[in-house]
Structure formats: C-alpha cells, structure tokens
A tleap script that builds the chain and sets N, CA, C and O, in Angstrom:
source leaprc.protein.ff14SB
mol = sequence {
  NMET THR ASN SER GLU LEU ILE LYS LYS ILE
  GLN SER GLU PHE VAL LYS GLY GLU THR PRO
  ASP LEU LYS THR GLY MET GLU VAL GLU VAL
  SER GLN ILE ILE LYS GLU TRP GLY LYS GLU
  ARG ILE GLN LYS PHE LYS GLY ILE ILE ILE
  LYS THR ALA TRP LYS THR ALA LEU GLU LYS
  THR ILE THR VAL ARG LYS LYS VAL TRP ALA
  PHE TRP ILE GLU LYS ILE PHE PRO ILE HIE
  SER PRO SER VAL TRP GLY ILE GLU ILE LEU
  ARG LYS PHE LYS VAL ARG ARG LYS ASN ILE
  GLY TYR ILE ARG THR ALA ILE GLY LYS LYS
  ALA LYS LEU LYS GLU ILE LYS CLYS
}
set mol.1.N position { 7.595 -32.143 7.033 }
set mol.1.CA position { 7.332 -30.727 6.848 }
set mol.1.C position { 6.631 -30.536 5.497 }
set mol.1.O position { 7.111 -31.011 4.467 }
set mol.2.N position { 5.508 -29.847 5.514 }
set mol.2.CA position { 4.757 -29.623 4.273 }
set mol.2.C position { 5.373 -28.470 3.482 }
set mol.2.O position { 6.221 -27.731 3.981 }
set mol.3.N position { 4.929 -28.341 2.252 }
set mol.3.CA position { 5.468 -27.288 1.391 }
set mol.3.C position { 5.171 -25.900 1.928 }
set mol.3.O position { 6.034 -25.024 1.875 }
set mol.4.N position { 3.966 -25.680 2.445 }
set mol.4.CA position { 3.614 -24.359 2.962 }
set mol.4.C position { 4.455 -23.990 4.187 }
set mol.4.O position { 4.843 -22.833 4.346 }
set mol.5.N position { 4.734 -24.956 5.039 }
set mol.5.CA position { 5.584 -24.704 6.203 }
set mol.5.C position { 7.013 -24.384 5.770 }
set mol.5.O position { 7.665 -23.523 6.361 }
set mol.6.N position { 7.492 -25.063 4.758 }
set mol.6.CA position { 8.830 -24.823 4.233 }
set mol.6.C position { 8.941 -23.421 3.629 }
set mol.6.O position { 9.937 -22.726 3.835 }
set mol.7.N position { 7.922 -23.016 2.890 }
set mol.7.CA position { 7.908 -21.667 2.291 }
set mol.7.C position { 7.900 -20.605 3.381 }
set mol.7.O position { 8.633 -19.621 3.276 }
set mol.8.N position { 7.088 -20.777 4.429 }
set mol.8.CA position { 7.041 -19.819 5.542 }
set mol.8.C position { 8.391 -19.707 6.242 }
set mol.8.O position { 8.818 -18.613 6.612 }
set mol.9.N position { 9.054 -20.836 6.418 }
set mol.9.CA position { 10.351 -20.846 7.097 }
set mol.9.C position { 11.405 -20.098 6.282 }
set mol.9.O position { 12.201 -19.343 6.841 }
set mol.10.N position { 11.414 -20.304 4.971 }
set mol.10.CA position { 12.383 -19.629 4.100 }
set mol.10.C position { 12.098 -18.128 4.018 }
set mol.10.O position { 13.022 -17.315 4.045 }
set mol.11.N position { 10.818 -17.766 3.917 }
set mol.11.CA position { 10.450 -16.361 3.767 }
set mol.11.C position { 10.542 -15.566 5.062 }
set mol.11.O position { 10.605 -14.338 5.015 }
set mol.12.N position { 10.551 -16.219 6.203 }
set mol.12.CA position { 10.524 -15.527 7.488 }
set mol.12.C position { 11.738 -14.612 7.699 }
set mol.12.O position { 11.617 -13.599 8.389 }
set mol.13.N position { 12.885 -14.934 7.135 }
set mol.13.CA position { 14.069 -14.089 7.319 }
set mol.13.C position { 13.998 -12.803 6.491 }
set mol.13.O position { 14.711 -11.844 6.787 }
set mol.14.N position { 13.150 -12.769 5.460 }
set mol.14.CA position { 13.033 -11.590 4.610 }
set mol.14.C position { 11.866 -10.685 4.994 }
set mol.14.O position { 11.794 -9.551 4.521 }
set mol.15.N position { 10.960 -11.156 5.832 }
set mol.15.CA position { 9.778 -10.381 6.235 }
set mol.15.C position { 10.189 -9.355 7.285 }
set mol.15.O position { 10.894 -9.674 8.243 }
set mol.16.N position { 9.732 -8.103 7.087 }
set mol.16.CA position { 9.994 -7.048 8.070 }
set mol.16.C position { 9.160 -7.323 9.318 }
set mol.16.O position { 8.074 -7.897 9.242 }
set mol.17.N position { 9.684 -6.904 10.460 }
set mol.17.CA position { 9.004 -7.175 11.721 }
set mol.17.C position { 7.734 -6.364 11.919 }
set mol.17.O position { 6.649 -6.939 12.011 }
set mol.18.N position { 7.844 -5.049 11.987 }
set mol.18.CA position { 6.715 -4.189 12.310 }
set mol.18.C position { 6.130 -3.581 11.043 }
set mol.18.O position { 6.781 -2.762 10.394 }
set mol.19.N position { 4.920 -3.967 10.687 }
set mol.19.CA position { 4.204 -3.331 9.589 }
set mol.19.C position { 2.799 -3.000 10.080 }
set mol.19.O position { 2.183 -3.810 10.773 }
set mol.20.N position { 2.288 -1.830 9.734 }
set mol.20.CA position { 0.944 -1.477 10.189 }
set mol.20.C position { -0.116 -2.344 9.510 }
set mol.20.O position { 0.129 -2.910 8.444 }
set mol.21.N position { -1.278 -2.445 10.120 }
set mol.21.CA position { -2.391 -3.201 9.557 }
set mol.21.C position { -3.021 -2.368 8.448 }
set mol.21.O position { -3.815 -1.467 8.723 }
set mol.22.N position { -2.680 -2.656 7.217 }
set mol.22.CA position { -3.135 -1.867 6.073 }
set mol.22.C position { -4.381 -2.477 5.464 }
set mol.22.O position { -4.443 -3.680 5.213 }
set mol.23.N position { -5.385 -1.619 5.227 }
set mol.23.CA position { -6.634 -2.058 4.632 }
set mol.23.C position { -7.030 -1.094 3.533 }
set mol.23.O position { -6.536 0.031 3.461 }
set mol.24.N position { -7.922 -1.548 2.686 }
set mol.24.CA position { -8.439 -0.709 1.610 }
set mol.24.C position { -9.187 0.479 2.204 }
set mol.24.O position { -9.892 0.346 3.205 }
set mol.25.N position { -9.026 1.641 1.574 }
set mol.25.CA position { -9.717 2.838 2.031 }
set mol.25.C position { -8.930 3.672 3.017 }
set mol.25.O position { -9.472 4.626 3.576 }
set mol.26.N position { -7.682 3.350 3.248 }
set mol.26.CA position { -6.840 4.155 4.133 }
set mol.26.C position { -6.023 5.135 3.299 }
set mol.26.O position { -5.562 4.804 2.206 }
set mol.27.N position { -5.850 6.348 3.827 }
set mol.27.CA position { -4.942 7.295 3.189 }
set mol.27.C position { -3.583 7.119 3.855 }
set mol.27.O position { -3.456 7.260 5.071 }
set mol.28.N position { -2.571 6.810 3.052 }
set mol.28.CA position { -1.249 6.509 3.581 }
set mol.28.C position { -0.181 7.361 2.899 }
set mol.28.O position { -0.390 7.923 1.823 }
set mol.29.N position { 0.963 7.433 3.562 }
set mol.29.CA position { 2.136 8.078 2.988 }
set mol.29.C position { 3.258 7.038 2.993 }
set mol.29.O position { 3.742 6.637 4.051 }
set mol.30.N position { 3.658 6.614 1.805 }
set mol.30.CA position { 4.680 5.576 1.660 }
set mol.30.C position { 6.012 6.254 1.366 }
set mol.30.O position { 6.130 7.003 0.396 }
set mol.31.N position { 7.012 5.994 2.200 }
set mol.31.CA position { 8.356 6.519 1.985 }
set mol.31.C position { 9.174 5.454 1.280 }
set mol.31.O position { 9.295 4.328 1.762 }
set mol.32.N position { 9.735 5.818 0.133 }
set mol.32.CA position { 10.466 4.861 -0.690 }
set mol.32.C position { 11.887 5.358 -0.908 }
set mol.32.O position { 12.100 6.549 -1.139 }
set mol.33.N position { 12.862 4.455 -0.837 }
set mol.33.CA position { 14.261 4.815 -1.060 }
set mol.33.C position { 14.532 4.762 -2.561 }
set mol.33.O position { 14.315 3.739 -3.210 }
set mol.34.N position { 15.015 5.890 -3.100 }
set mol.34.CA position { 15.345 5.993 -4.517 }
set mol.34.C position { 16.857 6.147 -4.633 }
set mol.34.O position { 17.447 7.004 -3.975 }
set mol.35.N position { 17.489 5.318 -5.473 }
set mol.35.CA position { 18.935 5.401 -5.690 }
set mol.35.C position { 19.188 5.979 -7.074 }
set mol.35.O position { 18.755 5.418 -8.080 }
set mol.36.N position { 19.903 7.120 -7.116 }
set mol.36.CA position { 20.227 7.780 -8.379 }
set mol.36.C position { 21.682 8.233 -8.349 }
set mol.36.O position { 22.109 8.885 -7.397 }
set mol.37.N position { 22.430 7.897 -9.365 }
set mol.37.CA position { 23.817 8.340 -9.539 }
set mol.37.C position { 24.654 8.144 -8.277 }
set mol.37.O position { 25.422 9.029 -7.899 }
set mol.38.N position { 24.513 7.013 -7.637 }
set mol.38.CA position { 25.312 6.701 -6.461 }
set mol.38.C position { 24.830 7.364 -5.182 }
set mol.38.O position { 25.477 7.224 -4.144 }
set mol.39.N position { 23.714 8.081 -5.224 }
set mol.39.CA position { 23.158 8.723 -4.036 }
set mol.39.C position { 21.817 8.093 -3.696 }
set mol.39.O position { 21.161 7.492 -4.547 }
set mol.40.N position { 21.426 8.240 -2.445 }
set mol.40.CA position { 20.131 7.755 -1.999 }
set mol.40.C position { 19.303 8.913 -1.484 }
set mol.40.O position { 19.824 9.833 -0.854 }
set mol.41.N position { 17.991 8.858 -1.759 }
set mol.41.CA position { 17.076 9.847 -1.203 }
set mol.41.C position { 15.767 9.149 -0.894 }
set mol.41.O position { 15.495 8.061 -1.402 }
set mol.42.N position { 14.955 9.785 -0.055 }
set mol.42.CA position { 13.664 9.217 0.305 }
set mol.42.C position { 12.575 10.033 -0.378 }
set mol.42.O position { 12.507 11.252 -0.228 }
set mol.43.N position { 11.725 9.342 -1.130 }
set mol.43.CA position { 10.613 9.986 -1.827 }
set mol.43.C position { 9.311 9.512 -1.187 }
set mol.43.O position { 9.129 8.320 -0.939 }
set mol.44.N position { 8.408 10.458 -0.920 }
set mol.44.CA position { 7.138 10.127 -0.290 }
set mol.44.C position { 6.023 10.140 -1.321 }
set mol.44.O position { 5.974 11.014 -2.187 }
set mol.45.N position { 5.131 9.166 -1.223 }
set mol.45.CA position { 3.988 9.023 -2.122 }
set mol.45.C position { 2.750 8.937 -1.242 }
set mol.45.O position { 2.579 7.976 -0.492 }
set mol.46.N position { 1.880 9.954 -1.336 }
set mol.46.CA position { 0.707 10.043 -0.479 }
set mol.46.C position { -0.545 9.791 -1.302 }
set mol.46.O position { -0.754 10.442 -2.326 }
set mol.47.N position { -1.387 8.846 -0.865 }
set mol.47.CA position { -2.608 8.539 -1.593 }
set mol.47.C position { -3.482 7.553 -0.842 }
set mol.47.O position { -3.229 7.237 0.320 }
set mol.48.N position { -4.524 7.068 -1.527 }
set mol.48.CA position { -5.494 6.150 -0.934 }
set mol.48.C position { -5.213 4.725 -1.425 }
set mol.48.O position { -4.942 4.504 -2.606 }
set mol.49.N position { -5.281 3.779 -0.509 }
set mol.49.CA position { -5.117 2.374 -0.875 }
set mol.49.C position { -6.400 1.915 -1.560 }
set mol.49.O position { -7.477 1.942 -0.964 }
set mol.50.N position { -6.274 1.489 -2.826 }
set mol.50.CA position { -7.462 1.007 -3.535 }
set mol.50.C position { -7.481 -0.511 -3.666 }
set mol.50.O position { -8.496 -1.087 -4.058 }
set mol.51.N position { -6.363 -1.166 -3.340 }
set mol.51.CA position { -6.328 -2.619 -3.450 }
set mol.51.C position { -5.255 -3.185 -2.532 }
set mol.51.O position { -4.168 -2.620 -2.411 }
set mol.52.N position { -5.562 -4.296 -1.892 }
set mol.52.CA position { -4.579 -5.049 -1.120 }
set mol.52.C position { -4.580 -6.475 -1.648 }
set mol.52.O position { -5.639 -7.019 -1.963 }
set mol.53.N position { -3.414 -7.079 -1.745 }
set mol.53.CA position { -3.329 -8.439 -2.273 }
set mol.53.C position { -2.121 -9.158 -1.686 }
set mol.53.O position { -1.059 -8.565 -1.496 }
set mol.54.N position { -2.302 -10.451 -1.400 }
set mol.54.CA position { -1.189 -11.301 -1.002 }
set mol.54.C position { -1.643 -12.748 -0.929 }
set mol.54.O position { -2.819 -13.050 -0.730 }
set mol.55.N position { -0.668 -13.633 -1.097 }
set mol.55.CA position { -0.891 -15.060 -0.871 }
set mol.55.C position { -0.111 -15.496 0.354 }
set mol.55.O position { -0.632 -16.201 1.218 }
set mol.56.N position { 1.156 -15.066 0.422 }
set mol.56.CA position { 1.971 -15.342 1.605 }
set mol.56.C position { 2.404 -14.002 2.194 }
set mol.56.O position { 2.184 -12.952 1.590 }
set mol.57.N position { 3.014 -14.043 3.359 }
set mol.57.CA position { 3.410 -12.818 4.053 }
set mol.57.C position { 4.394 -11.977 3.238 }
set mol.57.O position { 4.339 -10.748 3.280 }
set mol.58.N position { 5.279 -12.620 2.512 }
set mol.58.CA position { 6.293 -11.906 1.745 }
set mol.58.C position { 5.719 -11.247 0.492 }
set mol.58.O position { 6.313 -10.304 -0.030 }
set mol.59.N position { 4.588 -11.720 0.008 }
set mol.59.CA position { 3.998 -11.211 -1.224 }
set mol.59.C position { 2.988 -10.089 -1.003 }
set mol.59.O position { 2.291 -9.713 -1.946 }
set mol.60.N position { 2.882 -9.545 0.193 }
set mol.60.CA position { 1.896 -8.493 0.463 }
set mol.60.C position { 2.179 -7.259 -0.382 }
set mol.60.O position { 3.293 -6.736 -0.382 }
set mol.61.N position { 1.155 -6.799 -1.105 }
set mol.61.CA position { 1.276 -5.589 -1.906 }
set mol.61.C position { 0.061 -4.702 -1.686 }
set mol.61.O position { -1.029 -5.182 -1.375 }
set mol.62.N position { 0.268 -3.393 -1.854 }
set mol.62.CA position { -0.833 -2.440 -1.816 }
set mol.62.C position { -0.743 -1.577 -3.068 }
set mol.62.O position { 0.351 -1.265 -3.539 }
set mol.63.N position { -1.889 -1.198 -3.599 }
set mol.63.CA position { -1.959 -0.284 -4.725 }
set mol.63.C position { -2.448 1.053 -4.192 }
set mol.63.O position { -3.542 1.146 -3.635 }
set mol.64.N position { -1.627 2.097 -4.367 }
set mol.64.CA position { -1.935 3.425 -3.850 }
set mol.64.C position { -2.213 4.347 -5.030 }
set mol.64.O position { -1.488 4.336 -6.024 }
set mol.65.N position { -3.280 5.153 -4.908 }
set mol.65.CA position { -3.720 6.045 -5.987 }
set mol.65.C position { -3.728 7.476 -5.478 }
set mol.65.O position { -4.238 7.757 -4.394 }
set mol.66.N position { -3.150 8.393 -6.279 }
set mol.66.CA position { -3.175 9.811 -5.919 }
set mol.66.C position { -3.358 10.655 -7.166 }
set mol.66.O position { -3.099 10.209 -8.284 }
set mol.67.N position { -3.809 11.888 -6.952 }
set mol.67.CA position { -4.051 12.799 -8.062 }
set mol.67.C position { -2.908 13.805 -8.137 }
set mol.67.O position { -2.543 14.429 -7.141 }
set mol.68.N position { -2.351 13.949 -9.336 }
set mol.68.CA position { -1.311 14.938 -9.597 }
set mol.68.C position { -1.805 15.807 -10.740 }
set mol.68.O position { -1.922 15.351 -11.877 }
set mol.69.N position { -2.092 17.052 -10.429 }
set mol.69.CA position { -2.689 17.995 -11.375 }
set mol.69.C position { -3.985 17.406 -11.918 }
set mol.69.O position { -4.933 17.248 -11.149 }
set mol.70.N position { -4.073 17.078 -13.184 }
set mol.70.CA position { -5.308 16.542 -13.762 }
set mol.70.C position { -5.216 15.038 -13.984 }
set mol.70.O position { -6.139 14.446 -14.544 }
set mol.71.N position { -4.131 14.410 -13.562 }
set mol.71.CA position { -3.897 12.996 -13.824 }
set mol.71.C position { -3.951 12.200 -12.537 }
set mol.71.O position { -3.632 12.708 -11.462 }
set mol.72.N position { -4.358 10.947 -12.655 }
set mol.72.CA position { -4.334 10.016 -11.534 }
set mol.72.C position { -3.153 9.068 -11.718 }
set mol.72.O position { -2.919 8.556 -12.813 }
set mol.73.N position { -2.415 8.842 -10.638 }
set mol.73.CA position { -1.247 7.965 -10.670 }
set mol.73.C position { -1.474 6.831 -9.676 }
set mol.73.O position { -1.912 7.059 -8.549 }
set mol.74.N position { -1.173 5.613 -10.104 }
set mol.74.CA position { -1.262 4.453 -9.232 }
set mol.74.C position { 0.104 3.768 -9.163 }
set mol.74.O position { 0.778 3.590 -10.178 }
set mol.75.N position { 0.492 3.394 -7.961 }
set mol.75.CA position { 1.737 2.662 -7.759 }
set mol.75.C position { 1.451 1.432 -6.924 }
set mol.75.O position { 0.635 1.462 -6.003 }
set mol.76.N position { 2.127 0.361 -7.254 }
set mol.76.CA position { 2.018 -0.879 -6.487 }
set mol.76.C position { 3.276 -1.011 -5.636 }
set mol.76.O position { 4.392 -1.016 -6.156 }
set mol.77.N position { 3.085 -1.116 -4.334 }
set mol.77.CA position { 4.205 -1.223 -3.400 }
set mol.77.C position { 4.209 -2.590 -2.735 }
set mol.77.O position { 3.226 -2.952 -2.089 }
set mol.78.N position { 5.299 -3.371 -2.875 }
set mol.78.CA position { 5.442 -4.578 -2.056 }
set mol.78.C position { 5.846 -4.139 -0.644 }
set mol.78.O position { 6.862 -3.464 -0.478 }
set mol.79.N position { 5.079 -4.506 0.350 }
set mol.79.CA position { 5.266 -3.994 1.716 }
set mol.79.C position { 6.614 -4.389 2.305 }
set mol.79.O position { 7.242 -3.588 2.997 }
set mol.80.N position { 7.065 -5.605 2.042 }
set mol.80.CA position { 8.302 -6.099 2.646 }
set mol.80.C position { 9.531 -5.878 1.763 }
set mol.80.O position { 10.571 -6.498 1.985 }
set mol.81.N position { 9.420 -5.005 0.771 }
set mol.81.CA position { 10.553 -4.697 -0.097 }
set mol.81.C position { 11.578 -3.853 0.654 }
set mol.81.O position { 11.192 -3.012 1.466 }
set mol.82.N position { 12.878 -4.053 0.405 }
set mol.82.CA position { 13.883 -3.216 1.067 }
set mol.82.C position { 13.827 -1.761 0.614 }
set mol.82.O position { 14.338 -0.885 1.313 }
set mol.83.N position { 13.223 -1.484 -0.530 }
set mol.83.CA position { 13.138 -0.101 -1.001 }
set mol.83.C position { 12.020 0.690 -0.315 }
set mol.83.O position { 12.019 1.919 -0.368 }
set mol.84.N position { 11.071 0.005 0.326 }
set mol.84.CA position { 10.017 0.694 1.079 }
set mol.84.C position { 10.554 0.961 2.474 }
set mol.84.O position { 10.774 0.036 3.256 }
set mol.85.N position { 10.763 2.243 2.778 }
set mol.85.CA position { 11.393 2.633 4.033 }
set mol.85.C position { 10.391 2.683 5.174 }
set mol.85.O position { 10.709 2.301 6.300 }
set mol.86.N position { 9.174 3.154 4.887 }
set mol.86.CA position { 8.158 3.223 5.928 }
set mol.86.C position { 6.788 3.549 5.358 }
set mol.86.O position { 6.669 4.122 4.274 }
set mol.87.N position { 5.756 3.176 6.104 }
set mol.87.CA position { 4.382 3.461 5.711 }
set mol.87.C position { 3.680 4.090 6.903 }
set mol.87.O position { 3.686 3.539 8.004 }
set mol.88.N position { 3.072 5.255 6.672 }
set mol.88.CA position { 2.388 5.982 7.734 }
set mol.88.C position { 0.909 6.121 7.367 }
set mol.88.O position { 0.581 6.568 6.269 }
set mol.89.N position { 0.022 5.741 8.282 }
set mol.89.CA position { -1.417 5.857 8.056 }
set mol.89.C position { -1.855 7.255 8.474 }
set mol.89.O position { -1.617 7.668 9.608 }
set mol.90.N position { -2.499 7.989 7.556 }
set mol.90.CA position { -2.949 9.343 7.829 }
set mol.90.C position { -4.430 9.404 8.206 }
set mol.90.O position { -4.792 10.011 9.214 }
set mol.91.N position { -5.286 8.772 7.395 }
set mol.91.CA position { -6.730 8.773 7.649 }
set mol.91.C position { -7.315 7.422 7.255 }
set mol.91.O position { -6.699 6.647 6.524 }
set mol.92.N position { -8.530 7.159 7.761 }
set mol.92.CA position { -9.243 5.938 7.409 }
set mol.92.C position { -10.622 6.316 6.884 }
set mol.92.O position { -11.274 7.224 7.398 }
set mol.93.N position { -11.050 5.597 5.845 }
set mol.93.CA position { -12.366 5.819 5.259 }
set mol.93.C position { -13.176 4.526 5.360 }
set mol.93.O position { -12.615 3.431 5.403 }
set mol.94.N position { -14.508 4.672 5.396 }
set mol.94.CA position { -15.391 3.521 5.488 }
set mol.94.C position { -15.516 2.865 4.116 }
set mol.94.O position { -16.024 3.472 3.174 }
set mol.95.N position { -15.052 1.631 4.013 }
set mol.95.CA position { -15.087 0.869 2.771 }
set mol.95.C position { -15.476 -0.558 3.131 }
set mol.95.O position { -15.045 -1.081 4.158 }
set mol.96.N position { -16.296 -1.192 2.283 }
set mol.96.CA position { -16.757 -2.541 2.571 }
set mol.96.C position { -16.179 -3.574 1.624 }
set mol.96.O position { -16.605 -4.730 1.632 }
set mol.97.N position { -15.215 -3.174 0.808 }
set mol.97.CA position { -14.638 -4.093 -0.171 }
set mol.97.C position { -13.128 -4.187 -0.020 }
set mol.97.O position { -12.498 -3.323 0.591 }
set mol.98.N position { -12.558 -5.238 -0.578 }
set mol.98.CA position { -11.109 -5.402 -0.571 }
set mol.98.C position { -10.474 -4.645 -1.726 }
set mol.98.O position { -9.318 -4.230 -1.645 }
set mol.99.N position { -11.239 -4.463 -2.813 }
set mol.99.CA position { -10.748 -3.750 -3.993 }
set mol.99.C position { -11.771 -2.681 -4.361 }
set mol.99.O position { -12.899 -3.005 -4.734 }
set mol.100.N position { -11.390 -1.418 -4.260 }
set mol.100.CA position { -12.317 -0.337 -4.617 }
set mol.100.C position { -11.917 0.263 -5.962 }
set mol.100.O position { -11.730 1.473 -6.089 }
set mol.101.N position { -11.791 -0.604 -6.959 }
set mol.101.CA position { -11.436 -0.173 -8.307 }
set mol.101.C position { -12.508 0.677 -8.952 }
set mol.101.O position { -12.240 1.391 -9.919 }
set mol.102.N position { -13.737 0.605 -8.420 }
set mol.102.CA position { -14.819 1.412 -8.966 }
set mol.102.C position { -14.558 2.908 -8.790 }
set mol.102.O position { -15.184 3.728 -9.461 }
set mol.103.N position { -13.653 3.263 -7.906 }
set mol.103.CA position { -13.348 4.674 -7.638 }
set mol.103.C position { -12.668 5.328 -8.850 }
set mol.103.O position { -12.669 6.552 -8.979 }
set mol.104.N position { -12.094 4.515 -9.729 }
set mol.104.CA position { -11.427 5.040 -10.930 }
set mol.104.C position { -12.411 5.724 -11.862 }
set mol.104.O position { -12.088 6.751 -12.458 }
set mol.105.N position { -13.603 5.170 -11.994 }
set mol.105.CA position { -14.588 5.722 -12.929 }
set mol.105.C position { -15.649 6.563 -12.246 }
set mol.105.O position { -16.438 7.223 -12.924 }
set mol.106.N position { -15.690 6.557 -10.917 }
set mol.106.CA position { -16.707 7.303 -10.184 }
set mol.106.C position { -16.442 8.805 -10.268 }
set mol.106.O position { -15.299 9.258 -10.204 }
set mol.107.N position { -17.534 9.566 -10.413 }
set mol.107.CA position { -17.447 11.025 -10.522 }
set mol.107.C position { -18.422 11.640 -9.526 }
set mol.107.O position { -19.514 11.112 -9.313 }
set mol.108.N position { -18.029 12.752 -8.920 }
set mol.108.CA position { -18.931 13.489 -8.035 }
set mol.108.C position { -19.154 12.802 -6.705 }
set mol.108.O position { -18.202 12.379 -6.049 }
set mol.109.N position { -20.428 12.689 -6.301 }
set mol.109.CA position { -20.760 12.109 -5.001 }
set mol.109.C position { -20.386 10.636 -4.891 }
set mol.109.O position { -20.072 10.148 -3.805 }
set mol.110.N position { -20.420 9.939 -6.002 }
set mol.110.CA position { -20.071 8.513 -5.982 }
set mol.110.C position { -18.610 8.302 -5.612 }
set mol.110.O position { -18.255 7.252 -5.075 }
set mol.111.N position { -17.764 9.277 -5.890 }
set mol.111.CA position { -16.336 9.151 -5.623 }
set mol.111.C position { -15.973 9.540 -4.188 }
set mol.111.O position { -14.823 9.377 -3.780 }
set mol.112.N position { -16.929 10.047 -3.423 }
set mol.112.CA position { -16.658 10.445 -2.044 }
set mol.112.C position { -16.643 9.229 -1.130 }
set mol.112.O position { -17.445 8.308 -1.283 }
set mol.113.N position { -15.725 9.241 -0.185 }
set mol.113.CA position { -15.646 8.203 0.835 }
set mol.113.C position { -15.873 8.857 2.193 }
set mol.113.O position { -15.398 9.966 2.434 }
set mol.114.N position { -16.597 8.176 3.083 }
set mol.114.CA position { -16.886 8.723 4.392 }
set mol.114.C position { -15.731 8.415 5.345 }
set mol.114.O position { -15.316 7.265 5.489 }
set mol.115.N position { -15.218 9.471 5.996 }
set mol.115.CA position { -14.073 9.308 6.890 }
set mol.115.C position { -14.512 8.769 8.242 }
set mol.115.O position { -15.562 9.138 8.767 }
set mol.116.N position { -13.687 7.889 8.794 }
set mol.116.CA position { -13.917 7.354 10.137 }
set mol.116.C position { -13.117 8.208 11.110 }
set mol.116.O position { -11.889 8.259 11.034 }
set mol.117.N position { -13.801 8.869 12.012 }
set mol.117.CA position { -13.128 9.725 13.001 }
set mol.117.C position { -12.549 8.857 14.105 }
set mol.117.O position { -13.132 7.838 14.476 }
set mol.118.N position { -11.395 9.268 14.628 }
set mol.118.CA position { -10.729 8.514 15.692 }
set mol.118.C position { -11.313 8.825 17.032 }
set mol.118.O position { -10.869 8.277 18.041 }
savepdb mol mol.pdb
quit
C-alpha cells in the first residue's frame, strides 16, 4: 500500500458524503455552526467564491468574499469541517480562472461578472 492510498483510507472516515461541486465564481450561502456560552446557533455567510484549493479530499477549502457596508470580508471555509453545516449554491458566474483575486482591486466594469442563466 502506497502512502497516498494510506492517507485516502485514513481520511475517508472524516470526509462528508454529499458536497456540491463548488467552483470559483459561484455565489454561495455557507451555514456555519457557532458555539457560544454553551449554546449553538447557525450563522449564514453569503458571498462569492474567489478561490478554491485542496491537495486531498479532506483539505478542500473555499474562500468566500462579501461586502458589509463599506468593507469587504473574506472567510476561508474547510468544506469537510464539522462546523460547516451546509453550503447552498445561489448563482453562477462565468469565470475562467481558479483564483479570481484580481476582483479585490477591480473597480467599476472590471469588477462585474457575467451571470450564467440556468
């Protein structure tokens, strides 16, 4: 058994079964479980995926960016984390890159993304 096969076998018990096919340029709503003072609540974070990254199935992460008032907020979510309760895809935009970090500095028409209609 090779090292990569051994890693897959160990990680397989921690990987969630059903996860949507997430790509850069999708608008998503990530529901996250927050634990405070012995209570649990679900907090939703809605934004655009600007980066996807992973080496193995367990390491899949997405970076989601949203605007709050005059500020931009980015959060990195590990997809198979127990604190991520669910991910819902709202819209899809036409993007040709895996990382659209250029959107951080783009202003006006350059910052617009073309929506893909269903």
